C-alpha positions in Angstrom: 17.7 1.8 138.9 19.2 4.2 141.2 16.2 5.9 142.3 17.7 8.5 140.6 21.0 7.1 139.9 21.9 8.9 136.8 19.8 12.0 136.6 21.1 12.6 133.1 18.9 13.4 130.2 20.1 10.5 128.1 18.8 6.9 128.7 22.3 5.9 129.5 22.5 8.6 132.2 19.2 7.6 133.6 20.3 4.0 133.8 23.5 5.2 135.6 21.4 7.2 138.0 19.4 4.1 138.7 22.6 2.2 139.2 23.8 5.0 141.5 20.6 4.5 143.5 21.4 0.9 143.7 25.0 1.4 144.6 24.1 4.0 147.1 22.1 1.4 148.7 24.6 -1.1 147.7 24.3 -3.6 150.2 21.3 -4.8 149.4 18.1 -3.3 149.6 18.7 -0.3 147.6 20.5 1.7 150.1 23.4 2.2 147.7 21.6 3.6 144.9 20.2 6.7 145.7 18.7 8.9 144.3 18.1 5.5 144.2 18.5 3.9 147.3 20.3 9.4 147.7 26.2 11.2 161.2 27.6 12.0 164.1 25.4 12.6 167.0 26.5 16.2 167.0 23.1 17.8 167.5 21.4 17.7 170.8 18.2 18.4 168.9 18.2 15.0 167.1 16.5 13.4 170.1 13.6 15.7 170.1 10.3 14.4 168.7 9.4 15.6 165.2 7.1 18.6 165.2 4.3 18.3 162.6 2.4 21.4 161.7 -1.3 20.6 161.2 -3.9 23.1 160.2 -7.5 23.0 159.1 -6.8 24.5 155.7 -4.2 23.1 153.3 -0.7 24.4 154.0 1.0 26.6 151.5 3.3 24.4 149.3 4.5 24.2 145.7 3.9 20.5 144.9 2.0 19.9 141.7 0.3 16.7 140.8 1.7 14.7 137.9 -0.3 14.9 134.7 -3.2 12.5 135.1 -2.8 12.2 138.9 -4.8 15.2 139.8 -7.7 13.2 141.3 -5.4 10.8 143.2 -3.1 13.4 144.7 -4.1 14.2 148.3 -4.6 17.6 149.8 -1.5 18.7 151.7 -2.5 19.8 155.2 0.6 18.9 157.2 4.2 19.8 157.0 7.4 19.1 159.0 10.3 21.4 158.5 13.9 20.1 158.4 17.1 22.1 158.3 20.3 20.8 156.6 23.3 22.8 157.8 25.9 22.3 155.1 29.3 23.6 154.4 27.7 25.5 151.5 25.0 27.1 153.6 21.6 26.1 155.1 18.8 24.3 153.3 15.3 24.3 154.7 13.0 21.4 153.6 9.3 20.9 154.1 8.3 17.2 154.4 4.7 16.4 153.5 3.4 13.2 155.1 0.3 13.1 152.9 2.4 13.3 149.7 4.3 10.0 150.4 3.6 8.7 153.9 6.3 6.0 154.1 9.1 8.2 152.6 8.1 11.2 154.8 8.2 9.0 158.0 11.5 7.5 157.1 13.2 10.8 156.3 12.0 12.5 159.5 13.1 9.4 161.5 16.5 9.5 160.0 16.9 13.2 160.6 15.8 12.8 164.2 18.3 9.9 164.8 21.2 12.0 163.6 21.8 9.8 160.6 22.6 12.7 158.1 25.0 14.5 160.5 28.5 14.5 159.2 27.7 13.0 155.8 28.6 14.1 152.3 26.5 15.3 149.4 27.8 12.2 147.5 26.4 12.8 144.0 25.9 16.1 142.2 24.9 16.0 138.5 24.1 19.6 137.4 20.8 19.9 135.7 19.6 16.7 137.2 20.0 16.0 140.9 22.0 16.3 144.1 22.0 13.1 146.3 23.0 12.3 149.9 22.3 9.8 152.5 25.3 7.5 153.2 26.5 7.1 156.8 29.1 4.4 157.4 29.3 5.0 161.1 27.7 2.7 163.7 24.9 2.5 164.6 23.7 4.5 161.6 25.1 2.1 159.0 22.4 -0.5 159.9 19.8 1.7 158.2 21.0 0.7 154.8 19.5 -2.7 155.3 16.1 -1.4 156.3 14.0 -0.8 153.2 10.5 0.6 153.5 7.4 0.2 151.3 7.2 2.3 148.2 4.6 5.1 148.0 2.6 5.9 144.8 4.2 8.5 142.6 1.7 11.3 142.6 3.5 14.6 142.4 5.8 16.2 139.9 9.5 15.8 140.3 10.1 19.5 139.8 13.2 21.4 140.8 13.5 21.5 144.5 11.5 18.4 145.2 12.9 15.4 147.1 12.5 11.7 146.7 14.3 8.6 148.0 16.8 6.9 145.7 16.3 3.2 145.1 17.6 0.3 143.1 14.2 -1.2 142.3 10.8 -1.7 143.9 10.9 -1.8 147.7 14.6 -1.0 148.0 14.6 2.6 149.3 16.4 3.0 152.6 18.5 6.1 153.4 19.6 7.9 150.2 17.6 11.0 149.0 18.0 13.2 146.0 17.0 16.8 145.4 15.8 17.4 141.8 17.6 20.3 140.2 15.6 20.0 137.0 12.2 18.9 135.8 12.5 15.2 136.2 9.0 13.9 135.8 10.3 11.0 133.7 11.5 9.5 136.9 7.9 8.9 137.9 7.5 6.5 135.0 7.8 2.7 135.8 10.8 2.2 133.5 12.7 4.9 135.3 11.9 3.8 138.9 8.5 5.4 139.8 10.1 7.7 142.3 7.8 9.4 144.8 8.1 13.0 146.0 7.8 13.5 149.7 9.0 17.0 150.2 10.5 20.2 148.8 13.3 22.7 149.5 11.5 25.9 150.6 14.7 27.9 151.4 18.2 27.5 150.1 18.0 26.2 146.5 20.8 28.6 145.7 22.8 26.6 148.3 21.9 23.4 146.6 23.2 24.8 143.3 26.5 25.4 145.1 27.0 21.8 146.2 30.4 20.6 145.1 30.6 18.2 142.2 33.2 15.5 142.8 33.9 11.9 141.9 32.4 10.4 138.7 30.7 13.0 136.6 27.4 11.1 136.5 27.6 8.8 139.5 29.4 10.9 142.1 31.5 9.3 144.9 32.1 5.6 145.1 29.2 4.5 147.3 30.7 1.2 148.3 33.9 2.9 149.5 31.8 5.4 151.5 29.8 2.6 153.1 32.9 0.6 153.9 35.2 3.4 155.2 33.9 6.8 154.6 36.4 8.7 156.8 39.4 7.3 155.0 37.8 7.7 151.6 36.8 11.3 152.1 40.3 12.1 153.4 41.8 10.7 150.2 39.8 12.9 147.9 41.5 15.8 146.2 38.2 17.6 145.7 36.1 17.5 148.9 32.4 17.2 148.7 29.9 19.5 150.4 29.2 18.1 153.8 26.0 18.1 155.9 27.3 19.2 159.2 23.9 18.8 161.0 20.3 18.0 160.1 17.5 18.6 162.5 13.7 19.0 162.7 12.5 22.5 163.5 
């Protein structure tokens, strides 16, 4: 499944999302799928170490445990803020290491490395998700072949939450999707067991303005992006929203 390949309401769309996740991760480990599997070194800040905010009391956040997972869901006491500067405006994300440790670590690592700089919002399905995370440039492209272990799915995939796309168990690599609807079904095993690791805390109005281009349910052709993104983007009549820079605050 594409971690979130087809964030449509119908089973067919869900399967497509899963496929998208797989295609986003295409290449193997699930990098092509994304939501399933969802940069140029233009920011001098990408080399700075991530700053994690730790406090004695739980930090303010809007994550809600999935039904039946209330006792398993950990308290959220730490958060790392990430900014996505896009051609549609800025989006501020809080990453919660305790919510999904492996996913949170990978996302912050990718941001700090400059992976998301100069990359497109490759899939926008209104009422479902917005996905990104394909960088065809070297040395960033190698990340598509570096899957990380899945985290338990403990928190609701509510509007504004983020999860890594994947094509099956243990295939998440670089693609991330932002939920733009209540997608708790994606936490079910048959839909991928996606795990929330963060949330948009500023800029959901910007997310809603992300350009929809490519296939209505799958977005841009992930294989073409991974192969020669520059030429592919130049050939598009409708240009996608671009992440100009991503950095840790």
